[in-house]
PDB file of N, CA, C and O in Angstrom:
ATOM      1  N   MET A   1      89.356  69.694  84.383  1.00  0.00           N
ATOM      2  CA  MET A   1      90.092  69.569  85.628  1.00  0.00           C
ATOM      3  C   MET A   1      89.621  70.678  86.577  1.00  0.00           C
ATOM      4  O   MET A   1      89.587  71.852  86.208  1.00  0.00           O
ATOM      5  N   ASN A   2      89.263  70.289  87.790  1.00  0.00           N
ATOM      6  CA  ASN A   2      88.846  71.233  88.821  1.00  0.00           C
ATOM      7  C   ASN A   2      90.014  71.503  89.750  1.00  0.00           C
ATOM      8  O   ASN A   2      90.582  70.574  90.324  1.00  0.00           O
ATOM      9  N   ASN A   3      90.376  72.768  89.902  1.00  0.00           N
ATOM     10  CA  ASN A   3      91.493  73.169  90.758  1.00  0.00           C
ATOM     11  C   ASN A   3      90.969  73.833  92.020  1.00  0.00           C
ATOM     12  O   ASN A   3      90.055  74.657  91.979  1.00  0.00           O
ATOM     13  N   TYR A   4      91.571  73.455  93.145  1.00  0.00           N
ATOM     14  CA  TYR A   4      91.185  74.006  94.441  1.00  0.00           C
ATOM     15  C   TYR A   4      92.424  74.454  95.189  1.00  0.00           C
ATOM     16  O   TYR A   4      93.520  73.930  94.990  1.00  0.00           O
ATOM     17  N   GLU A   5      92.221  75.442  96.058  1.00  0.00           N
ATOM     18  CA  GLU A   5      93.264  75.871  96.987  1.00  0.00           C
ATOM     19  C   GLU A   5      92.794  75.439  98.368  1.00  0.00           C
ATOM     20  O   GLU A   5      91.674  75.748  98.775  1.00  0.00           O
ATOM     21  N   PHE A   6      93.649  74.727  99.082  1.00  0.00           N
ATOM     22  CA  PHE A   6      93.318  74.143 100.372  1.00  0.00           C
ATOM     23  C   PHE A   6      94.231  74.762 101.420  1.00  0.00           C
ATOM     24  O   PHE A   6      95.444  74.551 101.395  1.00  0.00           O
ATOM     25  N   ILE A   7      93.652  75.525 102.341  1.00  0.00           N
ATOM     26  CA  ILE A   7      94.417  76.185 103.391  1.00  0.00           C
ATOM     27  C   ILE A   7      94.189  75.417 104.696  1.00  0.00           C
ATOM     28  O   ILE A   7      93.049  75.158 105.080  1.00  0.00           O
ATOM     29  N   ILE A   8      95.275  75.059 105.367  1.00  0.00           N
ATOM     30  CA  ILE A   8      95.205  74.260 106.587  1.00  0.00           C
ATOM     31  C   ILE A   8      95.947  74.993 107.701  1.00  0.00           C
ATOM     32  O   ILE A   8      97.059  75.480 107.497  1.00  0.00           O
ATOM     33  N   LEU A   9      95.335  75.067 108.867  1.00  0.00           N
ATOM     34  CA  LEU A   9      95.996  75.578 110.063  1.00  0.00           C
ATOM     35  C   LEU A   9      96.182  74.397 111.006  1.00  0.00           C
ATOM     36  O   LEU A   9      95.213  73.755 111.411  1.00  0.00           O
ATOM     37  N   THR A  10      97.446  74.113 111.356  1.00  0.00           N
ATOM     38  CA  THR A  10      97.739  72.995 112.253  1.00  0.00           C
ATOM     39  C   THR A  10      98.262  73.518 113.588  1.00  0.00           C
ATOM     40  O   THR A  10      98.722  74.655 113.702  1.00  0.00           O
ATOM     41  N   ARG A  11      98.177  72.666 114.568  1.00  0.00           N
ATOM     42  CA  ARG A  11      98.683  73.026 115.896  1.00  0.00           C
ATOM     43  C   ARG A  11     100.200  73.212 115.833  1.00  0.00           C
ATOM     44  O   ARG A  11     100.893  72.391 115.231  1.00  0.00           O
ATOM     45  N   PRO A  12     100.728  74.278 116.444  1.00  0.00           N
ATOM     46  CA  PRO A  12     102.172  74.531 116.394  1.00  0.00           C
ATOM     47  C   PRO A  12     102.982  73.533 117.221  1.00  0.00           C
ATOM     48  O   PRO A  12     104.194  73.418 117.035  1.00  0.00           O
ATOM     49  N   SER A  13     102.333  72.819 118.123  1.00  0.00           N
ATOM     50  CA  SER A  13     103.050  71.875 118.994  1.00  0.00           C
ATOM     51  C   SER A  13     103.356  70.543 118.307  1.00  0.00           C
ATOM     52  O   SER A  13     104.081  69.722 118.868  1.00  0.00           O
ATOM     53  N   LEU A  14     102.820  70.311 117.107  1.00  0.00           N
ATOM     54  CA  LEU A  14     103.074  69.051 116.407  1.00  0.00           C
ATOM     55  C   LEU A  14     104.519  68.993 115.921  1.00  0.00           C
ATOM     56  O   LEU A  14     105.024  69.941 115.320  1.00  0.00           O
ATOM     57  N   ASP A  15     105.173  67.869 116.192  1.00  0.00           N
ATOM     58  CA  ASP A  15     106.535  67.706 115.687  1.00  0.00           C
ATOM     59  C   ASP A  15     106.490  67.227 114.232  1.00  0.00           C
ATOM     60  O   ASP A  15     105.421  66.910 113.709  1.00  0.00           O
ATOM     61  N   LYS A  16     107.638  67.180 113.595  1.00  0.00           N
ATOM     62  CA  LYS A  16     107.726  66.857 112.172  1.00  0.00           C
ATOM     63  C   LYS A  16     107.132  65.483 111.863  1.00  0.00           C
ATOM     64  O   LYS A  16     106.457  65.304 110.850  1.00  0.00           O
ATOM     65  N   GLU A  17     107.387  64.533 112.732  1.00  0.00           N
ATOM     66  CA  GLU A  17     106.894  63.169 112.536  1.00  0.00           C
ATOM     67  C   GLU A  17     105.366  63.114 112.542  1.00  0.00           C
ATOM     68  O   GLU A  17     104.759  62.464 111.690  1.00  0.00           O
ATOM     69  N   LYS A  18     104.750  63.795 113.503  1.00  0.00           N
ATOM     70  CA  LYS A  18     103.290  63.809 113.598  1.00  0.00           C
ATOM     71  C   LYS A  18     102.667  64.565 112.430  1.00  0.00           C
ATOM     72  O   LYS A  18     101.613  64.177 111.925  1.00  0.00           O
ATOM     73  N   LEU A  19     103.322  65.648 111.999  1.00  0.00           N
ATOM     74  CA  LEU A  19     102.826  66.395 110.838  1.00  0.00           C
ATOM     75  C   LEU A  19     102.847  65.531 109.580  1.00  0.00           C
ATOM     76  O   LEU A  19     101.889  65.532 108.807  1.00  0.00           O
ATOM     77  N   GLU A  20     103.937  64.795 109.376  1.00  0.00           N
ATOM     78  CA  GLU A  20     104.038  63.931 108.204  1.00  0.00           C
ATOM     79  C   GLU A  20     102.949  62.868 108.217  1.00  0.00           C
ATOM     80  O   GLU A  20     102.351  62.576 107.182  1.00  0.00           O
ATOM     81  N   LYS A  21     102.687  62.284 109.395  1.00  0.00           N
ATOM     82  CA  LYS A  21     101.640  61.272 109.515  1.00  0.00           C
ATOM     83  C   LYS A  21     100.267  61.882 109.223  1.00  0.00           C
ATOM     84  O   LYS A  21      99.459  61.288 108.509  1.00  0.00           O
ATOM     85  N   LEU A  22     100.009  63.061 109.774  1.00  0.00           N
ATOM     86  CA  LEU A  22      98.742  63.752 109.553  1.00  0.00           C
ATOM     87  C   LEU A  22      98.549  64.062 108.081  1.00  0.00           C
ATOM     88  O   LEU A  22      97.474  63.816 107.533  1.00  0.00           O
ATOM     89  N   PHE A  23      99.587  64.605 107.422  1.00  0.00           N
ATOM     90  CA  PHE A  23      99.469  64.967 106.008  1.00  0.00           C
ATOM     91  C   PHE A  23      99.323  63.729 105.127  1.00  0.00           C
ATOM     92  O   PHE A  23      98.639  63.776 104.104  1.00  0.00           O
ATOM     93  N   LYS A  24      99.950  62.637 105.508  1.00  0.00           N
ATOM     94  CA  LYS A  24      99.795  61.389 104.749  1.00  0.00           C
ATOM     95  C   LYS A  24      98.333  60.938 104.792  1.00  0.00           C
ATOM     96  O   LYS A  24      97.776  60.517 103.778  1.00  0.00           O
ATOM     97  N   GLU A  25      97.718  61.030 105.975  1.00  0.00           N
ATOM     98  CA  GLU A  25      96.310  60.658 106.116  1.00  0.00           C
ATOM     99  C   GLU A  25      95.400  61.587 105.323  1.00  0.00           C
ATOM    100  O   GLU A  25      94.433  61.134 104.709  1.00  0.00           O
ATOM    101  N   VAL A  26      95.702  62.887 105.331  1.00  0.00           N
ATOM    102  CA  VAL A  26      94.901  63.854 104.573  1.00  0.00           C
ATOM    103  C   VAL A  26      95.014  63.560 103.075  1.00  0.00           C
ATOM    104  O   VAL A  26      94.011  63.585 102.360  1.00  0.00           O
ATOM    105  N   ILE A  27      96.218  63.286 102.605  1.00  0.00           N
ATOM    106  CA  ILE A  27      96.432  62.983 101.181  1.00  0.00           C
ATOM    107  C   ILE A  27      95.672  61.717 100.793  1.00  0.00           C
ATOM    108  O   ILE A  27      95.086  61.656  99.711  1.00  0.00           O
ATOM    109  N   GLU A  28      95.676  60.716 101.656  1.00  0.00           N
ATOM    110  CA  GLU A  28      94.922  59.491 101.384  1.00  0.00           C
ATOM    111  C   GLU A  28      93.433  59.786 101.239  1.00  0.00           C
ATOM    112  O   GLU A  28      92.776  59.234 100.357  1.00  0.00           O
ATOM    113  N   GLU A  29      92.896  60.654 102.097  1.00  0.00           N
ATOM    114  CA  GLU A  29      91.476  61.024 102.013  1.00  0.00           C
ATOM    115  C   GLU A  29      91.190  61.785 100.712  1.00  0.00           C
ATOM    116  O   GLU A  29      90.145  61.582 100.093  1.00  0.00           O
ATOM    117  N   ILE A  30      92.107  62.652 100.302  1.00  0.00           N
ATOM    118  CA  ILE A  30      91.944  63.403  99.048  1.00  0.00           C
ATOM    119  C   ILE A  30      91.963  62.444  97.869  1.00  0.00           C
ATOM    120  O   ILE A  30      91.177  62.596  96.934  1.00  0.00           O
ATOM    121  N   GLU A  31      92.848  61.461  97.904  1.00  0.00           N
ATOM    122  CA  GLU A  31      92.937  60.491  96.812  1.00  0.00           C
ATOM    123  C   GLU A  31      91.709  59.599  96.738  1.00  0.00           C
ATOM    124  O   GLU A  31      91.371  59.108  95.661  1.00  0.00           O
ATOM    125  N   LYS A  32      91.031  59.378  97.869  1.00  0.00           N
ATOM    126  CA  LYS A  32      89.799  58.575  97.869  1.00  0.00           C
ATOM    127  C   LYS A  32      88.700  59.235  97.046  1.00  0.00           C
ATOM    128  O   LYS A  32      87.833  58.550  96.503  1.00  0.00           O
ATOM    129  N   ILE A  33      88.731  60.554  96.953  1.00  0.00           N
ATOM    130  CA  ILE A  33      87.713  61.253  96.157  1.00  0.00           C
ATOM    131  C   ILE A  33      88.303  61.719  94.824  1.00  0.00           C
ATOM    132  O   ILE A  33      87.909  62.748  94.274  1.00  0.00           O
ATOM    133  N   SER A  34      89.251  60.940  94.326  1.00  0.00           N
ATOM    134  CA  SER A  34      89.901  61.112  93.015  1.00  0.00           C
ATOM    135  C   SER A  34      90.603  62.460  92.849  1.00  0.00           C
ATOM    136  O   SER A  34      90.497  63.102  91.804  1.00  0.00           O
ATOM    137  N   GLY A  35      91.308  62.871  93.875  1.00  0.00           N
ATOM    138  CA  GLY A  35      92.068  64.111  93.801  1.00  0.00           C
ATOM    139  C   GLY A  35      93.549  63.863  93.992  1.00  0.00           C
ATOM    140  O   GLY A  35      93.969  62.782  94.403  1.00  0.00           O
ATOM    141  N   LYS A  36      94.335  64.889  93.685  1.00  0.00           N
ATOM    142  CA  LYS A  36      95.775  64.793  93.942  1.00  0.00           C
ATOM    143  C   LYS A  36      96.305  66.161  94.352  1.00  0.00           C
ATOM    144  O   LYS A  36      95.757  67.199  93.980  1.00  0.00           O
ATOM    145  N   VAL A  37      97.369  66.133  95.115  1.00  0.00           N
ATOM    146  CA  VAL A  37      98.016  67.362  95.578  1.00  0.00           C
ATOM    147  C   VAL A  37      99.092  67.716  94.562  1.00  0.00           C
ATOM    148  O   VAL A  37     100.031  66.949  94.350  1.00  0.00           O
ATOM    149  N   SER A  38      98.953  68.880  93.934  1.00  0.00           N
ATOM    150  CA  SER A  38      99.937  69.272  92.931  1.00  0.00           C
ATOM    151  C   SER A  38     101.052  70.141  93.509  1.00  0.00           C
ATOM    152  O   SER A  38     102.151  70.191  92.957  1.00  0.00           O
ATOM    153  N   LYS A  39     100.771  70.825  94.622  1.00  0.00           N
ATOM    154  CA  LYS A  39     101.782  71.704  95.209  1.00  0.00           C
ATOM    155  C   LYS A  39     101.469  71.888  96.694  1.00  0.00           C
ATOM    156  O   LYS A  39     100.309  72.027  97.081  1.00  0.00           O
ATOM    157  N   LYS A  40     102.527  71.888  97.527  1.00  0.00           N
ATOM    158  CA  LYS A  40     102.388  72.157  98.963  1.00  0.00           C
ATOM    159  C   LYS A  40     103.326  73.299  99.328  1.00  0.00           C
ATOM    160  O   LYS A  40     104.478  73.336  98.896  1.00  0.00           O
ATOM    161  N   GLU A  41     102.822  74.216 100.117  1.00  0.00           N
ATOM    162  CA  GLU A  41     103.643  75.356 100.533  1.00  0.00           C
ATOM    163  C   GLU A  41     103.396  75.642 102.011  1.00  0.00           C
ATOM    164  O   GLU A  41     102.252  75.724 102.460  1.00  0.00           O
ATOM    165  N   GLU A  42     104.482  75.791 102.753  1.00  0.00           N
ATOM    166  CA  GLU A  42     104.376  76.154 104.165  1.00  0.00           C
ATOM    167  C   GLU A  42     104.534  77.663 104.290  1.00  0.00           C
ATOM    168  O   GLU A  42     105.492  78.242 103.778  1.00  0.00           O
ATOM    169  N   LEU A  43     103.586  78.293 104.977  1.00  0.00           N
ATOM    170  CA  LEU A  43     103.657  79.738 105.184  1.00  0.00           C
ATOM    171  C   LEU A  43     104.230  80.093 106.548  1.00  0.00           C
ATOM    172  O   LEU A  43     104.469  81.266 106.837  1.00  0.00           O
ATOM    173  N   GLY A  44     104.451  79.084 107.388  1.00  0.00           N
ATOM    174  CA  GLY A  44     105.101  79.316 108.676  1.00  0.00           C
ATOM    175  C   GLY A  44     104.129  79.490 109.829  1.00  0.00           C
ATOM    176  O   GLY A  44     102.915  79.358 109.679  1.00  0.00           O
ATOM    177  N   LYS A  45     104.708  79.792 110.987  1.00  0.00           N
ATOM    178  CA  LYS A  45     103.925  79.979 112.205  1.00  0.00           C
ATOM    179  C   LYS A  45     103.487  81.433 112.306  1.00  0.00           C
ATOM    180  O   LYS A  45     104.288  82.354 112.146  1.00  0.00           O
ATOM    181  N   LYS A  46     102.198  81.620 112.574  1.00  0.00           N
ATOM    182  CA  LYS A  46     101.653  82.967 112.699  1.00  0.00           C
ATOM    183  C   LYS A  46     100.774  83.059 113.940  1.00  0.00           C
ATOM    184  O   LYS A  46     100.196  82.068 114.386  1.00  0.00           O
ATOM    185  N   THR A  47     100.684  84.260 114.483  1.00  0.00           N
ATOM    186  CA  THR A  47      99.794  84.510 115.605  1.00  0.00           C
ATOM    187  C   THR A  47      98.384  84.720 115.082  1.00  0.00           C
ATOM    188  O   THR A  47      98.173  85.461 114.122  1.00  0.00           O
ATOM    189  N   LEU A  48      97.422  84.068 115.714  1.00  0.00           N
ATOM    190  CA  LEU A  48      96.029  84.183 115.295  1.00  0.00           C
ATOM    191  C   LEU A  48      95.395  85.451 115.867  1.00  0.00           C
ATOM    192  O   LEU A  48      95.796  85.927 116.929  1.00  0.00           O
ATOM    193  N   ALA A  49      94.422  85.986 115.172  1.00  0.00           N
ATOM    194  CA  ALA A  49      93.734  87.184 115.637  1.00  0.00           C
ATOM    195  C   ALA A  49      92.899  86.895 116.886  1.00  0.00           C
ATOM    196  O   ALA A  49      92.698  87.775 117.723  1.00  0.00           O
ATOM    197  N   TYR A  50      92.421  85.673 117.003  1.00  0.00           N
ATOM    198  CA  TYR A  50      91.673  85.247 118.172  1.00  0.00           C
ATOM    199  C   TYR A  50      91.939  83.755 118.381  1.00  0.00           C
ATOM    200  O   TYR A  50      92.263  83.050 117.426  1.00  0.00           O
ATOM    201  N   PRO A  51      91.810  83.272 119.603  1.00  0.00           N
ATOM    202  CA  PRO A  51      92.097  81.854 119.864  1.00  0.00           C
ATOM    203  C   PRO A  51      91.126  80.923 119.126  1.00  0.00           C
ATOM    204  O   PRO A  51      89.922  81.176 119.075  1.00  0.00           O
ATOM    205  N   ILE A  52      91.670  79.851 118.561  1.00  0.00           N
ATOM    206  CA  ILE A  52      90.873  78.811 117.929  1.00  0.00           C
ATOM    207  C   ILE A  52      91.258  77.504 118.602  1.00  0.00           C
ATOM    208  O   ILE A  52      92.428  77.121 118.604  1.00  0.00           O
ATOM    209  N   LYS A  53      90.273  76.820 119.172  1.00  0.00           N
ATOM    210  CA  LYS A  53      90.511  75.569 119.901  1.00  0.00           C
ATOM    211  C   LYS A  53      91.638  75.738 120.921  1.00  0.00           C
ATOM    212  O   LYS A  53      92.507  74.875 121.050  1.00  0.00           O
ATOM    213  N   LYS A  54      91.613  76.857 121.637  1.00  0.00           N
ATOM    214  CA  LYS A  54      92.558  77.201 122.710  1.00  0.00           C
ATOM    215  C   LYS A  54      93.985  77.430 122.214  1.00  0.00           C
ATOM    216  O   LYS A  54      94.917  77.420 123.018  1.00  0.00           O
ATOM    217  N   GLU A  55      94.175  77.633 120.927  1.00  0.00           N
ATOM    218  CA  GLU A  55      95.499  77.922 120.354  1.00  0.00           C
ATOM    219  C   GLU A  55      95.552  79.392 119.948  1.00  0.00           C
ATOM    220  O   GLU A  55      94.600  79.915 119.369  1.00  0.00           O
ATOM    221  N   THR A  56      96.669  80.061 120.253  1.00  0.00           N
ATOM    222  CA  THR A  56      96.845  81.457 119.850  1.00  0.00           C
ATOM    223  C   THR A  56      97.792  81.593 118.661  1.00  0.00           C
ATOM    224  O   THR A  56      97.892  82.661 118.058  1.00  0.00           O
ATOM    225  N   LYS A  57      98.489  80.500 118.328  1.00  0.00           N
ATOM    226  CA  LYS A  57      99.377  80.470 117.160  1.00  0.00           C
ATOM    227  C   LYS A  57      99.054  79.216 116.356  1.00  0.00           C
ATOM    228  O   LYS A  57      98.497  78.252 116.882  1.00  0.00           O
ATOM    229  N   ALA A  58      99.416  79.244 115.062  1.00  0.00           N
ATOM    230  CA  ALA A  58      99.176  78.078 114.209  1.00  0.00           C
ATOM    231  C   ALA A  58     100.191  78.054 113.082  1.00  0.00           C
ATOM    232  O   ALA A  58     100.742  79.086 112.699  1.00  0.00           O
ATOM    233  N   LEU A  59     100.430  76.855 112.556  1.00  0.00           N
ATOM    234  CA  LEU A  59     101.239  76.688 111.353  1.00  0.00           C
ATOM    235  C   LEU A  59     100.291  76.749 110.155  1.00  0.00           C
ATOM    236  O   LEU A  59      99.279  76.049 110.122  1.00  0.00           O
ATOM    237  N   PHE A  60     100.620  77.579 109.184  1.00  0.00           N
ATOM    238  CA  PHE A  60      99.775  77.749 108.001  1.00  0.00           C
ATOM    239  C   PHE A  60     100.359  76.995 106.821  1.00  0.00           C
ATOM    240  O   PHE A  60     101.567  77.038 106.587  1.00  0.00           O
ATOM    241  N   TRP A  61      99.492  76.292 106.066  1.00  0.00           N
ATOM    242  CA  TRP A  61      99.875  75.524 104.889  1.00  0.00           C
ATOM    243  C   TRP A  61      98.909  75.841 103.766  1.00  0.00           C
ATOM    244  O   TRP A  61      97.711  75.993 104.003  1.00  0.00           O
ATOM    245  N   VAL A  62      99.415  75.942 102.543  1.00  0.00           N
ATOM    246  CA  VAL A  62      98.575  76.130 101.363  1.00  0.00           C
ATOM    247  C   VAL A  62      98.909  75.017 100.377  1.00  0.00           C
ATOM    248  O   VAL A  62     100.062  74.845  99.983  1.00  0.00           O
ATOM    249  N   TRP A  63      97.887  74.267  99.987  1.00  0.00           N
ATOM    250  CA  TRP A  63      98.062  73.187  99.028  1.00  0.00           C
ATOM    251  C   TRP A  63      97.238  73.500  97.788  1.00  0.00           C
ATOM    252  O   TRP A  63      96.154  74.075  97.886  1.00  0.00           O
ATOM    253  N   GLN A  64      97.745  73.127  96.637  1.00  0.00           N
ATOM    254  CA  GLN A  64      96.997  73.197  95.381  1.00  0.00           C
ATOM    255  C   GLN A  64      96.502  71.782  95.082  1.00  0.00           C
ATOM    256  O   GLN A  64      97.295  70.842  95.032  1.00  0.00           O
ATOM    257  N   LEU A  65      95.203  71.633  94.886  1.00  0.00           N
ATOM    258  CA  LEU A  65      94.604  70.323  94.626  1.00  0.00           C
ATOM    259  C   LEU A  65      93.986  70.286  93.239  1.00  0.00           C
ATOM    260  O   LEU A  65      93.511  71.300  92.729  1.00  0.00           O
ATOM    261  N   GLU A  66      93.998  69.106  92.636  1.00  0.00           N
ATOM    262  CA  GLU A  66      93.383  68.909  91.327  1.00  0.00           C
ATOM    263  C   GLU A  66      92.437  67.712  91.411  1.00  0.00           C
ATOM    264  O   GLU A  66      92.788  66.663  91.952  1.00  0.00           O
ATOM    265  N   PHE A  67      91.236  67.887  90.866  1.00  0.00           N
ATOM    266  CA  PHE A  67      90.247  66.827  90.807  1.00  0.00           C
ATOM    267  C   PHE A  67      89.778  66.684  89.370  1.00  0.00           C
ATOM    268  O   PHE A  67      89.581  67.680  88.673  1.00  0.00           O
ATOM    269  N   GLU A  68      89.598  65.436  88.921  1.00  0.00           N
ATOM    270  CA  GLU A  68      89.164  65.210  87.553  1.00  0.00           C
ATOM    271  C   GLU A  68      87.690  65.517  87.378  1.00  0.00           C
ATOM    272  O   GLU A  68      87.276  65.961  86.307  1.00  0.00           O
ATOM    273  N   LYS A  69      86.898  65.293  88.397  1.00  0.00           N
ATOM    274  CA  LYS A  69      85.471  65.597  88.350  1.00  0.00           C
ATOM    275  C   LYS A  69      85.105  66.363  89.606  1.00  0.00           C
ATOM    276  O   LYS A  69      85.938  66.523  90.498  1.00  0.00           O
ATOM    277  N   SER A  70      83.882  66.835  89.687  1.00  0.00           N
ATOM    278  CA  SER A  70      83.438  67.572  90.864  1.00  0.00           C
ATOM    279  C   SER A  70      83.452  66.657  92.084  1.00  0.00           C
ATOM    280  O   SER A  70      82.720  65.668  92.118  1.00  0.00           O
ATOM    281  N   PRO A  71      84.270  66.969  93.079  1.00  0.00           N
ATOM    282  CA  PRO A  71      84.389  66.086  94.245  1.00  0.00           C
ATOM    283  C   PRO A  71      83.236  66.259  95.225  1.00  0.00           C
ATOM    284  O   PRO A  71      82.610  67.317  95.290  1.00  0.00           O
ATOM    285  N   LYS A  72      82.968  65.206  95.981  1.00  0.00           N
ATOM    286  CA  LYS A  72      82.036  65.264  97.097  1.00  0.00           C
ATOM    287  C   LYS A  72      82.898  65.285  98.361  1.00  0.00           C
ATOM    288  O   LYS A  72      83.537  64.292  98.709  1.00  0.00           O
ATOM    289  N   PHE A  73      82.902  66.412  99.026  1.00  0.00           N
ATOM    290  CA  PHE A  73      83.813  66.652 100.142  1.00  0.00           C
ATOM    291  C   PHE A  73      83.297  66.157 101.494  1.00  0.00           C
ATOM    292  O   PHE A  73      83.969  66.370 102.504  1.00  0.00           O
ATOM    293  N   SER A  74      82.153  65.518 101.555  1.00  0.00           N
ATOM    294  CA  SER A  74      81.572  65.171 102.859  1.00  0.00           C
ATOM    295  C   SER A  74      82.481  64.268 103.694  1.00  0.00           C
ATOM    296  O   SER A  74      82.660  64.523 104.885  1.00  0.00           O
ATOM    297  N   ASN A  75      83.062  63.216 103.100  1.00  0.00           N
ATOM    298  CA  ASN A  75      83.956  62.337 103.871  1.00  0.00           C
ATOM    299  C   ASN A  75      85.236  63.049 104.268  1.00  0.00           C
ATOM    300  O   ASN A  75      85.739  62.847 105.373  1.00  0.00           O
ATOM    301  N   LEU A  76      85.772  63.882 103.379  1.00  0.00           N
ATOM    302  CA  LEU A  76      86.977  64.646 103.696  1.00  0.00           C
ATOM    303  C   LEU A  76      86.706  65.631 104.829  1.00  0.00           C
ATOM    304  O   LEU A  76      87.524  65.765 105.740  1.00  0.00           O
ATOM    305  N   ASN A  77      85.565  66.321 104.782  1.00  0.00           N
ATOM    306  CA  ASN A  77      85.205  67.268 105.838  1.00  0.00           C
ATOM    307  C   ASN A  77      85.084  66.565 107.188  1.00  0.00           C
ATOM    308  O   ASN A  77      85.541  67.083 108.206  1.00  0.00           O
ATOM    309  N   THR A  78      84.465  65.382 107.192  1.00  0.00           N
ATOM    310  CA  THR A  78      84.325  64.623 108.429  1.00  0.00           C
ATOM    311  C   THR A  78      85.693  64.265 108.995  1.00  0.00           C
ATOM    312  O   THR A  78      85.934  64.413 110.193  1.00  0.00           O
ATOM    313  N   PHE A  79      86.593  63.792 108.126  1.00  0.00           N
ATOM    314  CA  PHE A  79      87.947  63.444 108.572  1.00  0.00           C
ATOM    315  C   PHE A  79      88.669  64.669 109.135  1.00  0.00           C
ATOM    316  O   PHE A  79      89.275  64.590 110.204  1.00  0.00           O
ATOM    317  N   LEU A  80      88.612  65.797 108.430  1.00  0.00           N
ATOM    318  CA  LEU A  80      89.315  67.003 108.871  1.00  0.00           C
ATOM    319  C   LEU A  80      88.759  67.534 110.184  1.00  0.00           C
ATOM    320  O   LEU A  80      89.515  68.001 111.036  1.00  0.00           O
ATOM    321  N   ASN A  81      87.441  67.465 110.353  1.00  0.00           N
ATOM    322  CA  ASN A  81      86.829  67.943 111.599  1.00  0.00           C
ATOM    323  C   ASN A  81      87.198  67.071 112.787  1.00  0.00           C
ATOM    324  O   ASN A  81      87.281  67.569 113.910  1.00  0.00           O
ATOM    325  N   ARG A  82      87.422  65.782 112.567  1.00  0.00           N
ATOM    326  CA  ARG A  82      87.764  64.866 113.657  1.00  0.00           C
ATOM    327  C   ARG A  82      89.247  64.845 113.974  1.00  0.00           C
ATOM    328  O   ARG A  82      89.648  64.344 115.024  1.00  0.00           O
ATOM    329  N   SER A  83      90.057  65.373 113.093  1.00  0.00           N
ATOM    330  CA  SER A  83      91.502  65.357 113.290  1.00  0.00           C
ATOM    331  C   SER A  83      91.899  66.372 114.365  1.00  0.00           C
ATOM    332  O   SER A  83      91.555  67.551 114.275  1.00  0.00           O
ATOM    333  N   SER A  84      92.618  65.907 115.369  1.00  0.00           N
ATOM    334  CA  SER A  84      92.995  66.786 116.479  1.00  0.00           C
ATOM    335  C   SER A  84      94.139  67.725 116.118  1.00  0.00           C
ATOM    336  O   SER A  84      94.306  68.758 116.765  1.00  0.00           O
ATOM    337  N   GLY A  85      94.935  67.391 115.095  1.00  0.00           N
ATOM    338  CA  GLY A  85      96.076  68.217 114.715  1.00  0.00           C
ATOM    339  C   GLY A  85      95.708  69.418 113.866  1.00  0.00           C
ATOM    340  O   GLY A  85      96.487  70.364 113.754  1.00  0.00           O
ATOM    341  N   ILE A  86      94.526  69.386 113.269  1.00  0.00           N
ATOM    342  CA  ILE A  86      94.091  70.486 112.399  1.00  0.00           C
ATOM    343  C   ILE A  86      93.172  71.405 113.191  1.00  0.00           C
ATOM    344  O   ILE A  86      92.163  70.971 113.749  1.00  0.00           O
ATOM    345  N   ILE A  87      93.539  72.678 113.229  1.00  0.00           N
ATOM    346  CA  ILE A  87      92.741  73.665 113.957  1.00  0.00           C
ATOM    347  C   ILE A  87      91.593  74.170 113.085  1.00  0.00           C
ATOM    348  O   ILE A  87      90.448  74.255 113.528  1.00  0.00           O
ATOM    349  N   ARG A  88      91.919  74.499 111.849  1.00  0.00           N
ATOM    350  CA  ARG A  88      90.938  75.064 110.923  1.00  0.00           C
ATOM    351  C   ARG A  88      91.399  74.775 109.514  1.00  0.00           C
ATOM    352  O   ARG A  88      92.589  74.568 109.279  1.00  0.00           O
ATOM    353  N   TYR A  89      90.457  74.758 108.559  1.00  0.00           N
ATOM    354  CA  TYR A  89      90.799  74.551 107.158  1.00  0.00           C
ATOM    355  C   TYR A  89      89.813  75.297 106.270  1.00  0.00           C
ATOM    356  O   TYR A  89      88.717  75.656 106.698  1.00  0.00           O
ATOM    357  N   LEU A  90      90.221  75.522 105.030  1.00  0.00           N
ATOM    358  CA  LEU A  90      89.368  76.228 104.071  1.00  0.00           C
ATOM    359  C   LEU A  90      89.680  75.673 102.683  1.00  0.00           C
ATOM    360  O   LEU A  90      90.842  75.521 102.306  1.00  0.00           O
ATOM    361  N   MET A  91      88.634  75.376 101.942  1.00  0.00           N
ATOM    362  CA  MET A  91      88.788  74.861 100.575  1.00  0.00           C
ATOM    363  C   MET A  91      88.161  75.880  99.636  1.00  0.00           C
ATOM    364  O   MET A  91      86.982  76.211  99.763  1.00  0.00           O
ATOM    365  N   LEU A  92      88.958  76.377  98.689  1.00  0.00           N
ATOM    366  CA  LEU A  92      88.498  77.387  97.739  1.00  0.00           C
ATOM    367  C   LEU A  92      88.638  76.857  96.316  1.00  0.00           C
ATOM    368  O   LEU A  92      89.679  76.306  95.958  1.00  0.00           O
ATOM    369  N   LYS A  93      87.596  77.020  95.505  1.00  0.00           N
ATOM    370  CA  LYS A  93      87.708  76.636  94.110  1.00  0.00           C
ATOM    371  C   LYS A  93      88.386  77.758  93.348  1.00  0.00           C
ATOM    372  O   LYS A  93      88.052  78.932  93.505  1.00  0.00           O
ATOM    373  N   ARG A  94      89.358  77.369  92.508  1.00  0.00           N
ATOM    374  CA  ARG A  94      90.118  78.381  91.755  1.00  0.00           C
ATOM    375  C   ARG A  94      89.546  78.535  90.376  1.00  0.00           C
ATOM    376  O   ARG A  94      90.045  79.338  89.587  1.00  0.00           O
TER     377      ARG A  94
END
């Protein structure tokens, strides 16, 4: 089992409904590459050290992901880069 830590910075202006829709789409993309989200944690709104995509604040999220085999992240990366609600993301192997 391959474990990853997935850090997501979202726009602070997103309401709860839009966040849920965005996260549902992200989870669907993760499941397409045979992964699952084992834990989600919200770290809250924080001020950024420098503006990213014209935002000075962001909502921080940390997810624990599990993959049965080594995933190919190319489709997931494309989806995350095109998503307007996500400012920045980072995937770390644990």
